[in-house]
N, C-alpha and C positions, 0 to 999 in steps of 0.2 A: 588213722593216720595224723590227723591234726593233733591228738594228744602226743605224739611220737615227735611231731614238729614243734610243738610249743615247748617240750623239753629239752630241745637242743641248747638253748641259751643256757639252762641251767647246770648241763652238763658240762659246757666251755666254763662256767663261771665255776665248779667245783673242781675242775681239773686244774685250773688256774689257782683256786685255793688252796691245794694241795703242793703245785709247784712253790707258792710262796713260803708256806709252812715250811717245806724243807729248805728252802734258802736261809728262812729265819734260822731254824736249826743250826745249820751247819756254818753259819757265816761268823762265829767266833772265832774258828779253825781255819775258814777259807781266809779272811781278813786278816788275821794275824792278830787277835785281840791280846793286850799284855795280861799274861796269866803270872805274876809271881811266885805266890805260893798256895796253889789250890784255885777254885773257881771264884770269880770275884761277882758281885750281886749283877754286874750287867750279863757277863755268860751265862749266870742262872736264869735271867729273865728271857735272854733269847732263847735257851733250851725250853723251856716251860710254855714260852709263846708261842713257839713253833711248833713245840708237841701237840698243844692244844688246837694251833688252827690245821694242823695237819689231821689231826685225830677228828675233828668235826667235820673237815672236807671229806674225808674218806668215808666214813658214816653216811653222809648227805649223799654220795656218789654211790654207795651200795644200795641205800634205799632208792634214789631214782634210777637206777639202774636195773632193780626188781621190779619197779613199777612201771617201766617201760616194758619188759618182758612179759608180765603179767599183762596189760593192756593190749600187747601184739598179738598174744596166745589167745585171748578171748576174741581176736576177729576171724570173722569165716571168712571164708575166699572171696565171697561177694562184696566184701565189704562191710556188711552190718556185723553188729555186736551178738555175741550169744546172750540168750537170756543169762539173766543173775540167777544162781540157785536162791 
């Protein structure tokens, strides 16, 4: 149970990272960046950085959740861990 409790701050951090990445991605349209003819370099920068932060946070979140499920599955009802094969 302590491993699951230790993973909670990382879970929160990755969710916040995903939210920040999504915001950076959509901010050119939400804030109304001027787009005269095509995308400017500032729009491209926001899109790429937002996509990268979102993708890394999502992959880390999936890995953390998989690790948490694996740890929870290995626990016996009495609280002891099962032997490693």
